[in-house]
N, C-alpha and C positions, 0 to 999 in steps of 0.2 A: 509292862504296865497292865494291871488287871482291868479288863474291859467289862467284866461282869458286875455292872454297877447296881447297887441296891440302896443307895442313899444319896441325898442331895449333897452331902459333904464330899463324896467321891467325885461327883460331877463338877462341883465348884473347884475342887482341887485340881482335876485334870485340865479344866478350861483355863484357870488362872495360871497354872504352871506354863502352859503354852504361850499365853498372852504375856506372862512375865518375861519369857525369853525374848519376845519381840520388844518389850519395854526396856529390858536390859540392853539389848542391841542398840535401841534408839537413845537410851539415856546418856551414853558416852558421846553421842554425836549431836545431842540436842543443844540448840542455842535459844536463849531466853527471849530474843527479840527477832523480828522478821529480818530475813537476809535475802539478798538478790543473787546469791551464789548459784551457779549452775550445778554445783556438786550436791546431789541428793544426800550424800552421806553427812553433810553438815547440819541436817535438820532431822528432828525426831518425828516418829509416826504416832506414838501412843501417849496420850495425856489423859488425865481424868480430873473431874471437879469434885471437891469434898462436900459441897453444899448445893445451893441453887445453881442451876445452869446459867452462866452468863450469856447474853446475846452476842452474836457476831459483831465485833466492834468497828468494822470497816464501813465507811460511807462510799457509796458509788451511785452512779446514775443508771437506772435500768433502761433497757431497750436501746443501748448504744452499740452493741456488738451483735453480729449476725449469728443465726442458728448454725452451729457446726453440723456438717453431715459426715458421719463416720466413713472412712475409706473402705472400699470393697477389697477384700483379701483375694489375691490371685494365687493359683496353684503353682507349685514348683514343677510339677510334671503331671502327665495324664497317661494312664495305661501302664507305663513302666516306672516303678518307684525309684526315686533318686537316692533312697536309702533302703537298707534291709528291713522290711516290716517286722516288728517285734524285736529288733536288735537293740533294745533299750532295757533299763533295769526292771521294768514291770511288764514288758512284752505287749502283746496286742490281743484283742478278743479272739478266742479260737474260732468264732464264727467267720472271721476273715478267710479262713482256709476251708470251712465247711458251710456252705450257704443253704443247707436244708432247714426247713421249718421245724422247730423243736418238737411240736406236738404231732407233726406229720412228716417224718423223715423222707417220705417219697416225694415231697413237694420242695421246690426252691422258692424263696421269696421273690418279689418283683424286682428285677434288675435288668436294665436295658443298655446302659452306657458304661464305658471304662472308668475305673476308679481314678479319682483325682487325689493328689498328694500335696500336703501343706506342712509348714512348720510355723509354730507360734511360741513366743517367749513370755513367761511371767517375769516382770522386771520392775525395778524402781523407776520413777520419773518425777518430774515436777509438772504441776498443772495449775492454771489460773482459773479458779472458780469466780474470782473477782478480778477485774483488770488491775494488773500491777502487783498482785499478791500471789506469790508463788508458793504452792502448797505441795508437800511431798505426798505421793500417792503410790499405790500398787496398781500395776497395769498389765494388760495383754498387749504386747508389741509397742509399749511406750505411750499409748494414748488412752484417754478416758472420754467416751466409751472405747472399748477395744474395736478392732476391725469388724466390719460386717461380712458375714459369709453368705453367698448366694449359692443355692443348691438346686439341682434338677432332680425331681422325683425319679428314682430308678438309677441314679448315678452316685455310688458310694464315695465317701471321702475318708482319707486317713490323715489325721492332723497330729503331728509329733509336737507335743507340748514340752518345752524345757523350762526348768524352774531356776531362776537366778535370784530368788528371794531367800529370806532366812526362815520362812515358814513353809510347811507342807501345803499342797493344794490338791484339789480334786475337781475337775471341770465337769459340770452338769449341763447337758443340752436340754433345756426346759421345754417340754412338749414333744420331745423326740421319741421315736420308736426304735430303740437300739439295744444291742446286747448289754447285759449287766456290767461286763467288764469296762464298757465305754460310757456308762450312764452317770458317772460321778458319785458312786457309792461313797458314803462319808469317810471311810478309812481305806479306800483304794487310792492311795496317794501318788502324787508326783512329789517326790521328796526333794528338799533343797539340793541343788547341784545335779539333780537327776532329770529324767525325761520319761514320758509315757506316750504310747501311740493310741489315739482315740479313733475307733472305727465307727463312723456314722453311716448307716446303711442307706438313709434317705429312701426307705422303702415304705410300703403300706402293708397292713396285715392282710391275710387271706380270708375270704368269705365264700363258703361253698366251693373251695378249691381254686378260686380266681382272685386276682388282686382287687381289694376293696378300696376303690378310689374315692369313696365318700370319706375316707380317713386321710386323704392326701394332706400333708402339712402345708402351711402357708407362712404364718408369722411365729417364729420361735425366738428364743434368746438363750445365751449361754452365760454361766456365772460360776464362781467358785462354790464348792459344796463340802469343803473339808470339815471334818467332825470338830465341833465346838468353836470353829473359827469363822463360820459363814457370815455372821453379822459383821465381824471386823473386816474381813477381806472384801466383801461386797461394798461396805461403806467406804472403803479406801480405793475402790475403782475396778475390781475384777468382774467385768460384765461386758456383754456386747450382743449385737443382733445376729440372728441366723434366719434367713428367709429362703423358702423353698417354693418351687413352681412345678406343677405337672402340666400335661398337655392342655387340659381344660382351662386352667388359669392363664396359660400362655396364649391360648386362642382368644380368651376374653380381652387380653391386653392388645394382641395383634389386630383384632377387629375393632379396637377403639371403644370397647364397652367399658373397660376399666382403665384408669390412668396408668401409663407406664413411665419409664425414665424420661425426663428428670422430674416428673410430677408424682412420684411415689416416694414418700419421705418417712423413714423410721424415726420416731422421737421417744426417748425415754425421759419421763418426768420423775423428779426426785427432790428431796430436801436434804440439806447439809448444814452444818454449823462449824464456824471457824473459831479457834482460840485467838488471843491477842497477838501471838507471834505468827499467825497465818497457817498453823497446822490445823488439821481436822480435829474437832472435839470428838472424843469417844470415851465412854465410861464403861470399862469391862465388868463392873459390878452392877450395872443397871440391867436387870433381867426382864424389864417390862417392855422395852422397845425404844429404840433411839429415834428421836425426832430432831429436825433441824429448823432453822429459820431463814434459810436461803432457798429460793424456788428455782430449780434447775430444769433445763431442757437440753438434752445431749451434753451434759456437763458444763453448760454455760448458764450463769445466773441471769434470768429474765432477758433472753435475747429477742431480736426481731427477725422477721423473715419477709422478704419481698416476694409477692406472688402476683401472678397474672389473673385477669378476670376469666377464670376457667375453673374446672374441677381438679382438685388435688386429692390424692390418696395419702392418708396419714395412718401409720401403724403406731398407736400410742401404747407405751409400756409403762406400768408403774414399777419402777426400779428402786423404790424406797425400802428401808428396813422395816418400818412400822407405820408409816402414814398411808391412810386411805385418801383417795382423791375422788371428787365428783366434778367432772369437767363440763363446761358449757362454753358457748360463744357469746361474747358480750352483746351482740346485736340480737340475740334470742333465736337465731335461725337454727333449725335442727341439723343434725348430722345424718348422712346416709350410711347406715351400718352395713358393712360387708362381712364381718366375722368377729368372733370372740376367741380369745386365746389363740390356739394354733390353727383353727379351722374356719373356712368360709361358711356363711349361712346358706340355706337352700335358696333364699332370694334376699335382695337388699331390703332392709327395713329402716323405718324412721326412728331416730333416737334423739330425744330432747337433751338428755345429759348422759354422761358416761361415768358410771360408778366403777371405780377400779380399786380392788384390793391389791396388796402387794403381789406382784408377779402376773396379775391380769393384763391382758392386751385387749385393746379395742381397735379393730381395723375399720376405718371409716373414710368416707369421702366428704370433703368440705367444698361447697360450690361458692366460689368467690365472684361469680358472674355479675350479680347485682349487689354485691357487698359494699358497705361504705368504704371510703379511702383508708380508714384505719379501723381495725377491730382486734379483739384480744381473746386468747384462750384463757379462761378463768377457772379457778377452783372455788366451789361454794360449800365445801364440807368443813365443818368445825371439828377440830381435834386438838385437845390440849395435852394429852399424854399417851403413853403406849397402850392404854386400854383399847383405844379405837375412837371412832367418831362419837359425838354426843347422840344419845337416842338409840333406837333399835334399827334393825335391818330394814323393816318396812315403814319406819317412822323415825327418820334420822335427825329429829330435833329441828331447831331453828337454823335455817340455812343462812350463812353469812353473806354479806355483800361480796361480789366477785373479787377474788384476789388474782391479779393478772400474772400468768406464767410466761406467756409469749405474746408478742405484738406482731400482727400481720399488717404489712403495708401493701395495699392493693393497687397495682398498676394496670395500665391498659393491656388488653389481650394481644397476644402475638404468638407466633409459632404454629405448631400443628393443630388440627381441629380438636375441639373440645370432646372429652369423653362422654359417652352416651348413657352411662348408668343412671338409673332413677330408682326410687322406691318401687319394689315389685320386680325388678330385673332378676331373672333366674341366674343363680350362681352355681352351687354345688349340690347334687342330690344328697339326701340325708336318709340313712337307714336307722330307724328306731329299733332299739333293743326290745324284744318282746319279754314282758314279765314271765311268760310261759317258758322261756329258755333258762330262767334262773334255776340254778342247782343248789346254791348255798346263800343264806342270809347271815351277815356278820354285823355286829354292833360295836361302835367305837365311841367312847365318851372322852371328850377333851376337857381337861380340868386343871385347876391350879391346886397344887398339893405339895406339902413339905417345902414350901418356899420356892418352888420351881414349877415345871409344867410336865404333865403326864397325860397318857392315854390309858384308859381302863386301869387307873391306879398303878401304872408301871412306867418307869423311865425307859428311854431308848437303850437297847443293847444290840450292838452291831452283829453279835454272834447268835442272836435268837430270832427266828422267823415267827412273826406274830400272825401272819396269814399265809396259808400255803394252798392257793387255788390250783385246780387242775387246768392245764392249758387246753384251749379249745372249748371252754365253758364260759357262761355268764354268771355273775353274782349280783346280789342286792346288798348294798352297804347302808346302814343307818348311822349317820354322823351326828352326834349330839354335842352341844356346847354347854357344859356344866360348870363353867368357871365364873358365874356371876355376870358382871358387867363388861367382861372382856370380849373382844372380837378375835376370831381366828379364821384366816383364809387357809383352807386345807388343800394342799397340792399332792396329787397322786401321780407317781412316775409310771412310765411305760405306755399306758393306754389313755384314750379319752374316756370320760364318764358322761352319762346323761342324767341330768337331774329330773326326778319324777315329781317330787313335791318338796315344799319348804313349809314347815309347821303345819303339815296336813293339807296345804293348798296346792293344787296341781301347778307344775311349773308353767310359767308364762313368759312372754317376751323373749329376751336373749337366753333365758334359762332353759328354753325348750330343746336346745340342740346340744352341741358338744362343748365341754369345758375340760380344762385340766386343773383348775383351782376354783373351789366352791367356797363362798363366803358363809361362815357361821357367825351371825350376830349374837348378841346376848340372849341366851336361852334358846337359840335356834336348833331345830332338828331338820336335817335334810336327808331325803331318801334318794339314792343314786343307783343306777345300773351300770355295769361295766363288763366288757369282755376281757379275756386274757388269752393272748395269742403270740405266736412266733418265738419268743425268747424266754428261756428259763431265768430265774432270779439269781441273786437277790437284788431287789429294788427297795425303795423306801416311800413312805408317805408321811406328811408332816405339816405343821403349821408354818406358813410362810411369813409370819412375823419372825424375823431372823433371830432375834434374841430368844424367842420361845423355842425355835428349832434347836438352837445351840444349848439351851437348857433342857433338852431331851424330850420335847413334845414331838416325838418321831417314832414310827414303828417300821418293821421290816415286812415287806411284801415279797414272797418267794414263790412265784409260779413254778409248778413242777409238772412233768409229764403225767405222773400219777399224783393226784391231790392227796393230802394227808390232813389229819386233825391237828390244828395248831394249838399251842406253840410247839415248834420243833427247832433243833439246831439248824443254823443256816447250812444249806446243802453244799454249796460250792464256795470256796474262799479263794479270792485272788489277792495276792500281796502286792 
């Protein structure tokens, strides 16, 4: 297949051909009405509506089922692999065998503990978004969300991912600092019936020759990133949490500053929509962004959670395809903000609401000590279509009455002492990138064109490197939204970025520190600074409205030991 795409027709043709294969597979197995069969093969995955989108037709009583907590994945082995690393169809990252830093071969990245080994399966399953309605889904290890990984900074993991689906996959660890071969590049596939070894270093970049623990990861997630299919596969269930801890964060937990288990809860908030037969609604010809009318937390529609009168840590993730959320508590009390996206803040800050674009995370503490017996996590952001919320980034229109996503039932305190974190509690040191260190400025314009989505008037081409920074340097990127009233959350792989200004106004609040996904509202221009360290490319950056990503609003970032003038052919290709 020719991947040198130069027209919307070729993009649509490629995407529809792949989705048609899934539809053909499903059509012979599809049943027109809901079935209670345990055989996934009796139900179809892909349907579409020719006109107005009908609402989910099932009635149910919200807040009657508990919030599910994803199971924590356990390693098969530590130190000695239970399988031959790389002995699969697509091998393993060559960095598994050579731990030197790409821009400084005399250095090794930070590594302290023996490698852990895992195996995870991409497979079909049935899932109940609504009680009693069994919906066919795509999963990691048979659950939605997939299992949660817990990592120690300095302890690598190798995860052998096997694919039992009829579609290719590519697993991306969102917010991770990992080799290109293990980053989920859109066409570095796990093919149907095949497997791939993902080498997650769980390291931090080097700064002045020593490990930069200001970059230690905390709250990450993984999801499918296959070319042209990401909206479909994520909508159908291929995602999960990946949490990391370094010594500093573990000390904060051990000393009871931060809540630890069982008071540390990852929660992915999403929307979904069901057809009359219980299958998930998905229209492959909708390139604007898929919205649902069911409000989910960890794959359950409007669950409840019993909590004690104490502080809890919640790691909220927006796992939607196209819906933005602005979360608040129904009693009006603020959150204690610990971090944004992958990283902790320098100190805990007060947050009245949590604005989350797709893929954003908000790491917060909720103090239930003096809370009413019942309160709700609510969404107050109005959004009617894939364009984004009503209004602009700094003026988001009329906020709606709170729509409850989760119910908290507050019980009497018991168990270990309450966590001590308060607004102002020191967390993680922050090193600001100096504008004086910038060696290159690049400009990227995100636009709607030719019926699809482009950057700088170009579609994504996996064989073309659109930015080729020199490793060990810092760059300034200007990100502009030139697509009219549309919103675009821009995710950049490999490194954190630091927002300097939005529409000329210096970054404030949570924008002052590290992010991996920056929100471009209508007409927004953001200036960011970013380092490039440790690993050569290719990587990508893209809009995280997944339909926009699939319709080619994505560019290739290819850091090299010696920087070049872009565009260039991608330097290394892994099949």
